[in-house]
C-alpha positions in Angstrom: -0.4 0.6 -0.2 1.6 3.0 -1.1 -1.1 5.6 -0.2 -3.5 5.9 2.6 -6.1 8.1 1.4 -8.6 6.6 -0.8 -10.9 9.0 -3.0 -12.7 6.5 -4.5 -14.8 5.2 -0.5 -15.4 9.0 0.3 -19.4 9.3 0.7 -21.6 6.6 -0.3 -22.0 4.3 2.3 -20.1 6.3 4.5 -22.5 9.6 4.5 -25.3 7.9 3.5 -27.1 8.2 7.0 -29.8 5.8 7.3 -29.1 3.9 11.1 -28.3 5.4 14.5 -25.9 8.0 14.3 -25.5 10.5 17.3 -23.3 13.5 17.1 -20.0 13.2 19.3 -20.2 9.8 18.5 -17.3 8.8 15.3 -17.2 4.6 15.0 -13.9 3.8 13.1 -13.8 0.1 11.3 -10.7 -0.5 11.8 -9.7 -3.5 9.6 -6.9 -6.4 9.1 -7.3 -8.3 6.0 -5.2 -11.5 5.5 -4.2 -10.4 2.4 0.1 -11.0 1.1 2.0 -10.7 -1.1 0.9 -11.4 -4.8 -2.3 -12.3 -3.6 -5.7 -10.6 -5.3 -7.9 -11.8 -3.3 -8.6 -12.0 0.2 -10.8 -12.0 3.3 -10.9 -9.4 7.0 -8.8 -11.3 9.4 -9.9 -8.8 11.3 -12.8 -6.4 11.9 -13.5 -3.9 15.3 -15.2 -1.0 15.9 -13.1 1.8 17.3 -15.5 4.4 18.8 -14.6 8.0 19.7 -17.4 8.9 22.0 -17.2 12.5 23.1 -20.3 12.9 24.4 -19.8 10.4 27.3 -15.5 11.1 27.3 -15.4 7.9 26.7 -13.3 5.3 23.9 -14.5 1.8 22.9 -13.2 -1.0 20.9 -16.0 -3.5 19.6 -14.8 -6.7 18.0 -16.9 -8.1 15.4 -16.4 -12.1 14.9 -15.7 -13.5 11.8 -17.8 -16.2 11.4 -21.3 -13.8 12.8 -23.7 -15.1 10.6 -25.5 -12.4 8.9 -27.7 -11.3 5.7 -25.1 -9.5 2.9 -26.9 -7.5 0.6 -27.1 -9.1 -2.7 -25.1 -12.5 -1.5 -27.4 -14.2 1.3 -26.9 -14.9 4.7 -23.2 -16.3 5.4 -20.0 -15.5 7.3 -19.5 -11.6 8.0 -15.6 -11.9 6.6 -16.5 -12.7 2.9 -18.3 -9.3 3.0 -14.9 -7.9 2.0 -14.3 -10.6 -0.5 -17.6 -10.0 -2.0 -17.3 -6.4 -2.7 -14.4 -4.8 -0.2 -14.8 -2.3 1.9 -18.2 -0.8 0.5 -20.1 -4.0 1.1 -18.5 -5.0 4.5 -19.5 -1.6 6.2 -23.2 -2.2 4.1 -23.6 -5.4 5.8 -22.6 -4.1 9.4 -24.6 -1.1 9.4 -27.4 -3.3 7.9 -27.2 -6.3 10.3 -26.4 -4.0 13.5 -28.1 -1.0 12.9 -25.8 1.5 13.4 -23.4 4.2 11.4 -19.8 3.7 10.3 -18.5 6.8 9.5 -14.4 5.5 8.5 -12.6 3.0 8.0 -8.6 2.2 8.1 -7.5 -0.9 6.5 -4.0 -3.1 6.6 -2.6 -5.8 5.4 -0.2 -8.6 7.4 2.8 -6.6 6.4 1.7 -3.4 7.0 0.7 -4.1 9.7 3.8 -5.3 11.1 5.7 -2.2 10.0 2.4 0.2 11.8 3.4 -1.6 14.8 7.3 -0.9 14.6 6.3 2.6 13.8 4.7 2.8 17.4 7.8 0.8 19.3 6.1 -2.1 19.6 2.9 -2.9 22.0 2.9 -4.6 25.3 0.1 -7.6 26.1 0.0 -10.6 28.5 0.6 -13.3 27.3 -0.4 -16.4 28.5 1.3 -19.9 29.9 -1.1 -21.6 27.2 -0.4 -18.8 24.4 3.4 -19.0 24.1 4.0 -22.3 22.3 1.7 -21.4 19.9 2.9 -17.9 19.5 6.8 -19.3 18.9 5.1 -21.3 16.1 4.1 -18.5 14.3 7.1 -16.2 14.5 9.0 -18.3 12.1 6.6 -17.8 9.5 5.7 -14.2 10.3 9.0 -13.5 9.9 9.6 -14.3 6.6 7.0 -11.7 5.7 8.5 -8.9 7.1 10.7 -6.6 4.6 12.0 -4.4 7.2 15.7 -4.2 8.7 15.5 -7.3 9.6 17.6 -8.0 12.8 18.0 -11.9 14.0 14.3 -13.4 14.5 13.4 -13.4 18.4 10.9 -15.7 20.0 9.3 -14.6 23.0 10.9 -16.4 26.0 8.5 -16.0 28.9 4.7 -15.7 29.3 3.2 -12.3 31.5 3.8 -9.1 30.0 5.6 -9.0 27.4 6.5 -5.8 24.9 6.4 -7.4 21.1 7.8 -5.8 17.9 5.6 -6.2 14.5 6.4 -9.9 13.5 6.1 -11.0 16.8 2.7 -9.1 18.0 1.2 -10.3 14.6 2.1 -13.7 15.2 0.3 -13.3 18.7 -2.7 -11.6 17.1 -3.3 -14.8 14.2 -3.1 -17.7 17.5 -6.2 -20.1 16.5 -5.8 -23.5 17.4 -5.0 -22.7 20.7 -8.3 -21.8 21.9 -12.1 -20.3 21.2 -12.4 -17.8 18.0 -13.5 -15.3 20.7 -9.9 -15.5 22.4 -8.4 -15.0 19.0 -11.0 -11.8 18.7 -9.6 -10.8 22.6 -5.9 -11.4 21.5 -6.5 -8.6 18.2 -8.4 -6.4 20.6 -5.3 -6.4 23.0 -2.6 -5.7 20.1 -5.2 -3.0 18.9 -5.8 -1.5 22.4 -1.9 -1.7 23.5 -1.0 0.6 20.2 -3.6 2.9 20.4 -2.8 3.4 24.0 0.9 4.0 23.1 -0.1 6.6 20.4 -2.2 8.7 22.7 0.9 8.7 25.5 3.3 10.2 23.2 3.5 14.3 23.1 1.8 15.9 20.1 5.5 16.9 19.2 5.8 13.2 18.2 3.0 13.2 16.0 4.2 14.5 12.6 6.8 11.3 12.7 4.3 9.1 13.4 2.0 10.2 10.6 4.6 10.0 8.4 6.0 6.7 9.3 2.5 5.1 9.5 -0.2 6.6 6.8 2.2 5.0 4.0 0.8 1.5 5.3 -3.0 2.4 5.6 -5.6 2.7 2.9 -8.3 4.6 4.1 -11.1 7.1 3.5 -10.0 9.9 6.1 -7.1 12.7 4.7 -3.9 13.0 6.8 -6.0 16.6 8.5 -9.1 14.5 9.6 -7.1 11.6 11.2 -5.0 14.6 13.3 -8.3 16.1 14.0 -9.2 13.0 15.6 -6.5 12.4 17.3 -6.2 16.0 18.9 -10.2 14.9 20.0 -8.6 11.7 21.4 -5.6 13.2 23.6 -8.3 16.1 24.8 -10.2 13.3 26.0 -7.2 12.5 28.7 -5.9 9.3 29.8 -9.0 6.7 29.3 -8.6 3.1 29.8 -10.0 1.9 26.0 -13.4 -0.2 26.8 -13.6 -4.1 25.1 -16.7 -5.5 23.6 -17.0 -8.2 21.4 -20.1 -9.2 18.8 -21.8 -11.3 19.2 -22.4 -11.8 22.8 -20.1 -15.2 23.8 -23.0 -15.8 26.3 -25.9 -19.0 24.8 -28.9 -17.0 25.6 -27.9 -14.4 22.7 -25.5 -16.5 20.6 -25.6 -20.1 18.9 -22.4 -21.7 17.7 -22.5 -24.5 14.9 -22.3 -25.5 11.7 -25.4 -24.0 9.5 -26.9 -24.7 6.0 -23.7 -24.4 3.5 -22.3 -21.2 5.8 -20.2 -23.6 7.8 -19.5 -22.6 11.3 -21.2 -19.9 12.0 -22.4 -17.5 15.2 -26.5 -16.8 15.2 -27.4 -13.9 17.3 -30.4 -12.7 19.0 -32.0 -9.0 18.3 -31.5 -8.4 21.9 -27.7 -8.7 21.5 -27.8 -6.2 18.4 -29.2 -3.7 21.1 -26.8 -4.5 23.6 -24.1 -3.4 20.9 -26.0 -0.2 20.0 -26.1 0.7 24.2 -22.5 0.4 24.0 -21.1 2.5 21.3 -23.8 5.4 21.8 -24.9 5.2 25.2 -21.9 4.3 27.2 -23.2 1.3 28.6 -21.5 -1.8 29.6 -22.9 -5.6 29.1 -22.7 -7.3 32.9 -23.9 -10.8 31.7 -27.0 -9.9 33.7 
């Protein structure tokens, strides 16, 4: 990705306000694609909504499960991740808005290689590596290291569990762990990496931002101009030293979701209408789900 700004998706689905929208609440769709060099076809490996809520002075990060069973316009019901494969960012955004009833204002997309460079540009990320995750993390690192084309030093495995500062290829390996536990845990790891990255950016001084922007923007694809990104960044800084609240959708408890093989869609997660309302309340009203 050589350019950050994608003018082809200015307007259109992002300006068509037909779902819940609240002044002072900005929803940015953060996407990680599984594309590798030389590949044209890809799906979204990570999907999150980053919410800047100046009404409640709150920052929120919501992960959307790849296997969520949704109605994709023009393609019927199947996994959410297929929407990007069928129609790119525009169809994926339309699918999210139609199924969850919320407006998405902007998006930012990175592929695997770009993700590693961005993590390195912010100085790495501090995340907790569980004992049960350490072996799987180190299994991924050799493969991920091969994709990294930056200034390479000798490959480093992660020696210990607990809180660790991971570099780009280590963080990508951590986010890609999938055999060790559930898809929800994989989404949690992706949120943890993203939260750590955003927290690191928030902790920087204003004088460091121009250098960071120059380092990061070449690896992003987005419908936001650099001036808009800076403006949103200033809004976040002015909100103070806030913790980023996390949410995952579909909700994992049995009253709200059912996992299993369904028709031709394969393994999917079905969710109820009440859980959609819980998602909307979290994003727009800052009401956190307690499971009650």
